[in-house]
DODOGU-214314 format. One line per field, with one value per residue: residue number from 1; residue in one letter; chain; x, y, z of N, C-alpha, C in turn. Coordinates in nm, 3 decimals, always signed. Layout:
i [NUM/...] $
aa [a/...] $
ch [A/...] $
neast [X/...] $
nnorth [Y/...] $
nup [Z/...] $
caeast [X/...] $
canorth [Y/...] $
caup [Z/...] $
ceast [X/...] $
cnorth [Y/...] $
cup [Z/...] $
This chain:
i [1/2/3/4/5/6/7/8/9/10/11/12/13/14/15/16/17/18/19/20/21/22/23/24/25/26/27/28/29/30/31/32/33/34/35/36/37/38/39/40/41/42/43/44/45/46/47/48/49/50/51/52/53/54/55/56/57/58/59/60/61/62/63/64/65/66/67/68/69/70/71/72/73/74/75/76/77/78/79/80/81/82/83/84/85/86/87/88/89/90/91/92/93/94/95/96/97/98/99/100/101/102/103/104/105/106/107/108/109/110/111/112/113/114/115/116/117/118] $
aa [m/a/r/v/n/i/g/r/e/g/d/t/v/l/l/h/i/g/g/k/t/h/v/l/p/w/e/a/a/l/h/i/s/r/a/l/y/e/k/a/k/l/a/e/e/h/a/k/a/n/d/i/i/m/d/q/a/m/a/t/r/l/d/l/p/f/g/f/s/n/n/r/v/i/q/r/e/a/m/k/e/a/q/w/n/s/e/l/r/k/n/i/p/e/p/s/g/i/r/t/r/e/r/m/g/t/p/d/v/v/r/g/d/p/k/k/y/k] $
ch [A/A/A/A/A/A/A/A/A/A/A/A/A/A/A/A/A/A/A/A/A/A/A/A/A/A/A/A/A/A/A/A/A/A/A/A/A/A/A/A/A/A/A/A/A/A/A/A/A/A/A/A/A/A/A/A/A/A/A/A/A/A/A/A/A/A/A/A/A/A/A/A/A/A/A/A/A/A/A/A/A/A/A/A/A/A/A/A/A/A/A/A/A/A/A/A/A/A/A/A/A/A/A/A/A/A/A/A/A/A/A/A/A/A/A/A/A/A] $
neast [+0.085/+0.055/+0.218/+0.049/+0.028/-0.117/-0.142/-0.150/-0.138/-0.170/-0.463/-0.492/-0.487/-0.250/-0.163/+0.015/+0.107/+0.260/+0.515/+0.451/+0.322/+0.015/-0.164/-0.448/-0.742/-0.928/-1.204/-1.225/-1.089/-1.266/-1.489/-1.372/-1.308/-1.564/-1.665/-1.479/-1.540/-1.809/-1.773/-1.606/-1.777/-1.965/-1.797/-1.735/-1.988/-2.016/-1.805/-1.892/-2.127/-2.243/-2.271/-2.444/-2.667/-2.746/-2.800/-3.009/-3.194/-3.253/-3.369/-3.591/-3.728/-3.792/-3.972/-3.899/-3.917/-3.719/-3.438/-3.106/-2.963/-2.966/-2.929/-3.064/-3.012/-2.893/-3.109/-3.298/-3.165/-3.153/-3.424/-3.478/-3.317/-3.447/-3.688/-3.623/-3.402/-3.319/-3.212/-3.269/-3.548/-3.603/-3.512/-3.641/-3.944/-4.205/-4.273/-4.420/-4.535/-4.796/-5.009/-5.085/-5.357/-5.493/-5.720/-5.709/-5.791/-6.029/-6.212/-6.561/-6.809/-7.034/-7.350/-7.536/-7.631/-7.345/-7.299/-7.428/-7.267/-7.037] $
nnorth [-0.117/+0.221/+0.500/+0.770/+1.114/+1.409/+1.751/+2.114/+2.417/+2.743/+2.821/+2.574/+2.215/+1.970/+1.666/+1.390/+1.108/+0.805/+0.920/+1.116/+1.446/+1.604/+1.892/+2.035/+2.231/+2.366/+2.316/+2.097/+1.909/+1.877/+1.762/+1.523/+1.409/+1.364/+1.179/+0.969/+0.904/+0.814/+0.586/+0.438/+0.384/+0.219/+0.006/-0.076/-0.163/-0.383/-0.542/-0.595/-0.734/-0.980/-0.940/-0.720/-0.837/-1.026/-0.853/-0.702/-0.907/-0.978/-0.735/-0.734/-0.963/-0.867/-0.680/-0.414/-0.090/-0.011/-0.010/-0.142/-0.120/-0.013/-0.178/-0.405/-0.678/-0.746/-0.685/-0.878/-1.117/-1.080/-1.090/-1.357/-1.483/-1.391/-1.524/-1.798/-1.877/-2.092/-2.049/-1.777/-1.788/-1.951/-1.802/-1.555/-1.586/-1.479/-1.261/-1.011/-0.988/-1.067/-1.315/-1.638/-1.702/-1.473/-1.221/-0.992/-0.683/-0.458/-0.232/-0.262/-0.057/+0.144/+0.275/+0.547/+0.688/+0.812/+0.832/+0.619/+0.398/+0.417] $
nup [+0.000/-0.083/+0.065/+0.215/+0.250/+0.375/+0.332/+0.382/+0.210/+0.213/+0.043/-0.074/-0.096/-0.027/-0.156/-0.101/-0.259/-0.284/-0.349/-0.534/-0.568/-0.538/-0.609/-0.487/-0.526/-0.248/-0.265/-0.441/-0.288/-0.076/-0.209/-0.298/-0.051/+0.058/-0.128/-0.092/+0.175/+0.152/-0.014/+0.151/+0.367/+0.239/+0.175/+0.434/+0.516/+0.348/+0.443/+0.702/+0.671/+0.762/+1.040/+1.038/+0.918/+1.115/+1.331/+1.221/+1.182/+1.447/+1.532/+1.366/+1.458/+1.709/+1.642/+1.589/+1.451/+1.251/+1.024/+0.955/+0.727/+0.386/+0.180/-0.035/-0.064/+0.179/+0.345/+0.257/+0.330/+0.606/+0.668/+0.603/+0.797/+1.029/+1.003/+0.984/+1.141/+1.388/+1.645/+1.695/+1.678/+1.893/+2.111/+2.083/+2.061/+1.989/+1.743/+1.738/+1.981/+1.986/+2.071/+1.936/+1.942/+1.994/+1.892/+1.634/+1.482/+1.331/+1.533/+1.625/+1.474/+1.626/+1.601/+1.721/+2.039/+2.186/+2.462/+2.580/+2.541/+2.690] $
caeast [+0.000/+0.134/+0.209/-0.027/+0.038/-0.204/-0.100/-0.220/-0.054/-0.262/-0.599/-0.486/-0.459/-0.142/-0.184/+0.137/+0.079/+0.365/+0.622/+0.399/+0.244/-0.099/-0.214/-0.592/-0.817/-0.998/-1.336/-1.205/-1.051/-1.390/-1.566/-1.302/-1.321/-1.701/-1.675/-1.404/-1.616/-1.923/-1.725/-1.554/-1.892/-2.019/-1.703/-1.754/-2.113/-1.988/-1.719/-1.967/-2.261/-2.299/-2.313/-2.562/-2.778/-2.794/-2.860/-3.138/-3.284/-3.300/-3.460/-3.715/-3.797/-3.843/-4.069/-3.851/-3.954/-3.611/-3.343/-2.966/-2.900/-3.055/-2.893/-3.176/-2.962/-2.879/-3.244/-3.359/-3.099/-3.195/-3.561/-3.467/-3.265/-3.552/-3.794/-3.583/-3.292/-3.379/-3.168/-3.349/-3.687/-3.612/-3.489/-3.740/-4.046/-4.322/-4.220/-4.487/-4.600/-4.935/-5.020/-5.148/-5.503/-5.551/-5.784/-5.675/-5.873/-6.087/-6.322/-6.695/-6.862/-7.168/-7.421/-7.632/-7.586/-7.216/-7.301/-7.479/-7.166/-6.914] $
canorth [+0.000/+0.343/+0.591/+0.890/+1.229/+1.519/+1.878/+2.233/+2.533/+2.850/+2.772/+2.448/+2.093/+1.894/+1.523/+1.318/+0.965/+0.728/+1.003/+1.223/+1.547/+1.659/+2.016/+2.040/+2.341/+2.316/+2.264/+1.962/+1.822/+1.846/+1.666/+1.394/+1.350/+1.312/+1.057/+0.865/+0.865/+0.733/+0.455/+0.366/+0.333/+0.105/-0.104/-0.123/-0.238/-0.511/-0.620/-0.632/-0.776/-1.086/-0.879/-0.637/-0.929/-1.081/-0.744/-0.670/-1.019/-0.963/-0.620/-0.776/-1.052/-0.785/-0.589/-0.277/-0.029/+0.054/-0.101/-0.107/-0.111/+0.008/-0.278/-0.500/-0.814/-0.761/-0.687/-1.010/-1.217/-1.056/-1.141/-1.503/-1.518/-1.366/-1.624/-1.938/-1.907/-2.160/-1.986/-1.655/-1.828/-2.007/-1.696/-1.448/-1.666/-1.408/-1.139/-0.885/-0.994/-1.110/-1.460/-1.694/-1.710/-1.342/-1.169/-0.855/-0.633/-0.326/-0.234/-0.245/+0.079/+0.142/+0.400/+0.580/+0.782/+0.768/+0.826/+0.487/+0.294/+0.445] $
caup [+0.000/-0.095/+0.178/+0.181/+0.341/+0.334/+0.390/+0.336/+0.182/+0.174/+0.019/-0.148/-0.021/-0.088/-0.139/-0.138/-0.274/-0.349/-0.402/-0.621/-0.497/-0.612/-0.550/-0.511/-0.464/-0.131/-0.304/-0.496/-0.177/-0.002/-0.290/-0.295/+0.083/+0.071/-0.210/-0.022/+0.294/+0.109/-0.060/+0.268/+0.443/+0.164/+0.193/+0.571/+0.517/+0.284/+0.532/+0.823/+0.627/+0.847/+1.166/+1.010/+0.893/+1.242/+1.409/+1.159/+1.208/+1.585/+1.536/+1.300/+1.551/+1.820/+1.582/+1.595/+1.323/+1.177/+0.962/+0.971/+0.596/+0.272/+0.081/-0.045/-0.043/+0.324/+0.402/+0.230/+0.413/+0.744/+0.680/+0.608/+0.930/+1.128/+0.988/+0.987/+1.231/+1.503/+1.769/+1.713/+1.702/+2.027/+2.210/+2.063/+1.992/+1.935/+1.682/+1.767/+2.111/+1.971/+2.083/+1.816/+1.952/+2.014/+1.773/+1.601/+1.372/+1.348/+1.631/+1.569/+1.471/+1.685/+1.576/+1.827/+2.140/+2.237/+2.606/+2.618/+2.524/+2.768] $
ceast [+0.089/+0.113/+0.141/-0.006/-0.050/-0.158/-0.181/-0.118/-0.145/-0.403/-0.601/-0.451/-0.354/-0.163/-0.061/+0.104/+0.194/+0.474/+0.576/+0.314/+0.136/-0.148/-0.360/-0.650/-0.899/-1.136/-1.325/-1.169/-1.174/-1.475/-1.503/-1.318/-1.460/-1.717/-1.599/-1.479/-1.734/-1.880/-1.670/-1.667/-1.958/-1.929/-1.715/-1.881/-2.092/-1.905/-1.795/-2.106/-2.321/-2.347/-2.440/-2.684/-2.834/-2.858/-2.998/-3.239/-3.339/-3.399/-3.594/-3.796/-3.858/-3.944/-4.029/-3.867/-3.840/-3.516/-3.201/-2.894/-3.006/-3.028/-3.000/-3.133/-2.948/-3.016/-3.313/-3.299/-3.138/-3.337/-3.560/-3.418/-3.373/-3.660/-3.747/-3.468/-3.349/-3.336/-3.248/-3.494/-3.705/-3.602/-3.587/-3.859/-4.160/-4.277/-4.289/-4.556/-4.745/-4.938/-5.103/-5.300/-5.569/-5.611/-5.747/-5.766/-5.925/-6.199/-6.456/-6.736/-7.006/-7.231/-7.519/-7.571/-7.456/-7.213/-7.347/-7.366/-7.037/-6.901] $
cnorth [+0.124/+0.431/+0.720/+0.993/+1.339/+1.645/+1.993/+2.343/+2.643/+2.795/+2.646/+2.334/+2.014/+1.747/+1.451/+1.169/+0.901/+0.813/+1.114/+1.318/+1.602/+1.782/+2.028/+2.168/+2.285/+2.259/+2.120/+1.864/+1.783/+1.744/+1.528/+1.328/+1.295/+1.182/+0.941/+0.814/+0.774/+0.594/+0.373/+0.309/+0.215/-0.017/-0.162/-0.207/-0.377/-0.601/-0.671/-0.684/-0.882/-1.032/-0.795/-0.726/-0.982/-0.973/-0.708/-0.781/-1.011/-0.847/-0.656/-0.867/-0.975/-0.681/-0.442/-0.212/+0.043/-0.051/-0.052/-0.091/-0.083/-0.092/-0.387/-0.644/-0.841/-0.766/-0.822/-1.118/-1.202/-1.108/-1.293/-1.550/-1.501/-1.473/-1.764/-1.973/-1.965/-2.099/-1.858/-1.691/-1.882/-1.896/-1.580/-1.510/-1.588/-1.275/-1.011/-0.886/-1.037/-1.261/-1.513/-1.697/-1.577/-1.294/-1.023/-0.811/-0.495/-0.333/-0.216/-0.099/+0.071/+0.277/+0.424/+0.680/+0.735/+0.756/+0.689/+0.384/+0.320/+0.349] $
cup [+0.000/+0.028/+0.132/+0.290/+0.286/+0.407/+0.334/+0.314/+0.130/+0.158/-0.067/-0.054/-0.098/-0.054/-0.191/-0.140/-0.349/-0.413/-0.495/-0.537/-0.590/-0.537/-0.588/-0.454/-0.348/-0.165/-0.357/-0.385/-0.095/-0.079/-0.286/-0.158/+0.107/-0.007/-0.145/+0.099/+0.256/+0.065/+0.055/+0.351/+0.372/+0.177/+0.334/+0.582/+0.456/+0.377/+0.654/+0.791/+0.719/+0.981/+1.147/+0.989/+1.024/+1.329/+1.354/+1.184/+1.350/+1.597/+1.473/+1.392/+1.668/+1.773/+1.599/+1.458/+1.250/+1.123/+0.979/+0.838/+0.491/+0.161/+0.079/-0.024/+0.107/+0.390/+0.379/+0.317/+0.560/+0.766/+0.686/+0.744/+1.036/+1.123/+1.018/+1.081/+1.360/+1.636/+1.797/+1.745/+1.843/+2.132/+2.201/+1.990/+1.929/+1.876/+1.725/+1.902/+2.104/+1.977/+1.967/+1.824/+1.979/+1.883/+1.755/+1.488/+1.403/+1.451/+1.561/+1.573/+1.519/+1.660/+1.689/+1.923/+2.201/+2.390/+2.657/+2.626/+2.602/+2.882] $
């Protein structure tokens, strides 16, 4: 891996990579740093995919309303884990806290004097 040094001189950014020096305007340096950050976060997501899948599967089993990744492949795998992983199913048996014999649905609409039905 090439050695990288970053410096500043006035309103320019100096980037030393493998013995070559690149002089960048500060605006270009900011754009490059944002792009590097975004790609690094995607690479981190790829490297930690198995951990993210298991965390998302647990969150799904616990019926938590948020996700840990926007990657559809990771989301699909997390859903499979939440549905079929026997360890998760054993430790978190009821995904939404609703027992199998409980009835859920819409309440009845009763017409008439509301004071009667309180």
